[in-house]
N, C-alpha and C positions, 0 to 999 in steps of 0.2 A: 373548375381546373385545378389539378393537383399542384400543391406547392412544392417548389424545389428545396432540397436541403443539401448541405455539404456532404460530400462523399465520405469523409472521415466520421461524421456523426452517424451516418447510415450503418457504416461498418461497426462502430462501437455499439449502437443500439441493437445490432444483431449478434452480439457477443463475440466478435472477432478478437478485440483486445481494447485497451483504453483508447481514447480518441488520440492522444499523442502518439501512441504506438502505431495507430492506424495511419497517421500522417507519415510516419517512417515507411510503412509498407507501400504507400502510394509513391513516395519519392524513390523507393527501390524498384519500382515497376512491377510489383506483385499484384496490382489491382487493374482490372479492365472494366470498361463501361461500353457496352454494346459492341464488344469485340476489339476495341481499341485501348491500348495502355493508357491509363488515366494520369492526369497531372494534379498536383496539389492545387486546391482551389476549385476543383471541378464540383459542380452541383448536379444533382440528379433528381428525377421524380421516382420515388420508391416503388411505386407499383407500376411503372411504365418501362423504366430503363433496366436493362439486364447488367447486373454487376457480378463480377467473378474475382475471386481471391485465390491465388495459387491454382488457377485452372478450374476451380469449383464454383458454380453458381451459388450466390447468397440469396436465399428466399426470404423476402420480407414478410414477417408474420407479426400480427398484432399479439403482443405477448403481456403476460402478467410479470411484472418485475419481481425479482427475488433478492432479498438482502439477508446475508447470513453472518453472524459473528462466530469466529472460530478461535479457540485457545490452541494456538499452534505448538506442537512439540518441536524440540530440536531434531535436526536431521531431515527436515522437510524444506523444500524450496518453494518459494511463492511465485511459481510460474504455471502456465497452463500445461505446457510440455517441456520436458527437460532433455537436452541433447546428450546428456550423459546417463540417462535412464534412472536418475535419482527420484526418490519419493517426492511427490508434490502435494501441496495442500488440497488439490482436487481429489487425491486418493482417500482423503478423510471425509470429504462431503460428496457423496455419490447420490446426485439427484438426477433422474432421467429427464431427457428432453429440456434441459436447462444448460445453456453454454455460459457457465459462470467464469468470471475472471477475478484475480486478487485485486483489491483496491489498495494501491501502494505495495509496500514489500517489507519483509523481514528477512535478514540474512539466514543462512542455514542453521546457524548455531545460536539463534535467538528464539526464544519461545514467546507465546503470548497472543495479544489480540490482533487479529487480521480479519478484515471484512471481504466478503466475496459477493459479487452481484453480476446481474446481466444488464443493468441499466447503465448505458454508456454515458448519459449526461450526469449521472450521480457520480460515476468513477472519475469522470473529468473534473467535477467540482471539488470532490473530496481531496484529490491528489494535486490540484493546482496550488502553487505556492501562495498565491494571493489571498487564499482563504484562511490560511494559518490556523488550521485545526490543531488543537494541542494533542500531544502524545506523551503519556507518563510511563517511565520505565523503572523497574527495580534493578539495581546494579550491584554487583559484588566485585570488588577489586582487591588485588594484593597490596597489602601495606596499609598504613594509617592515613586516612584522609584528613589533612590538615585545614585550618581555617583559610589559609591563603589558597588552597586548592579549591575549596568551595567558592571562594570569591571569584576566582578565574572562571569557573564553570558558570557562575551566575552572570558574569559580565560579558562573556563571550571569548572564545579562544580561536586561534588559527588552526584550521584542519586541512590546510594545504590549498592556499589560495582563496580561502573563504573563511571570513570571520562569523562565527555563530552569533545569533541574536541572544538577548538576555534569557536565562533559564531559571526556573524555580528549582532549588536544591534543598533536600532534607535528609539529614543523617538518620538512618534507621538503627545502625548498630556498629560499634567498633569492637572487634574481637581481638584483643591483644595476644591472646594464647595462640590463636590460629593465624595471626597476622593478616587479617582481612577486614575490609570495611564495607558495609552495605549502606547504600543511600538510594533515595528516590529523585528523579530528575524529570521535569516536564519541559518539553521543547515544543516550538511551533513550526519547525522546518521538517524536511524529510530527506536530507542528503544521504547518499549511500554510506552505510556503516557509521553514521554520524556519531552515535553515543561512543562507540568504540574509538573513533578518531579523537573525540573530545577528551577521553581518558588518556589516550596516548599523549595528548598535548600537555597533560599535567603529570606525565611519567607514571601512569598507573596502568596496570594490565587487567583487563576485564576477564574474570573467570566465570561469570554467570551474568546473563542479560535476559530480562523478561519484560515485555510491554504489557502493562496492567491495564491501561486505559487508552481509549481513543475518544477525545472529547470528554464527555461525562459517562461513557459507556465502558463498563468494566467487565472483565472476564472472572471476577473473583468467585462467581457461582457456577463456573464452568470447570470441570476437571480437564487436565491436559489432554488434547485430542478430541474433546467434545465440542459441539457447536449447537447453536440455536438461531431461530429466526429473529431479526430485529423487529421491534414494534413499529407501528406507524409513527408514533411519537418520537422514538429514537431516530428514525429516518429523517424526520422533519427537523430534529435538533441538529443532526449532522449537516443537512442541506443548508441550514441557517448559520452554520459555523460555530455552534455552542459546543 
């Protein structure tokens, strides 16, 4: 007898979106099971029940999972489709018959490491806050970064109703002539525009932001706009939270 699984897991495994986003779709009434609008908490038998999303039937296929590391350029958004017809990261990774979704996000004006996959469980695990996978950024701000600024970033700052956790901060360069500071910061959270908000909290304006690493996986060998497949070892490291 076929085992039942949660509806949002089924949708995520078939490339609709992350599991949490699929939960939103269910609540919004966009998903039907056997012709009826589904509710959050619904369980299905993947090869028995008929599942529809936005009126289109989702065919359950046994698939080989794909994991890709992209060095994202600025001016690209990290969505599958964009309502304003802006360029998306999927425009850079054109793989036929693979419904990839971004794992997490980078804002439009941030470059660097972003992972794409069609493995719903992987997407859920990597993006869930409890797993605390580190992200490392290279940041350029206007003005001189003082010792007290570094201490504030290290100890946590208020970014609007949320106090950030401790961060690792390393000065890369202070350019007195150009009046800019470059530093590296590693965080374990993934709040929207978090690094920019952290810099705002110490009265520093970001003029360049690049995510260089996710966990121990770096994009230093990838040119901007280039991508590669993750190795099995790298996928295992991310799943284990390294």
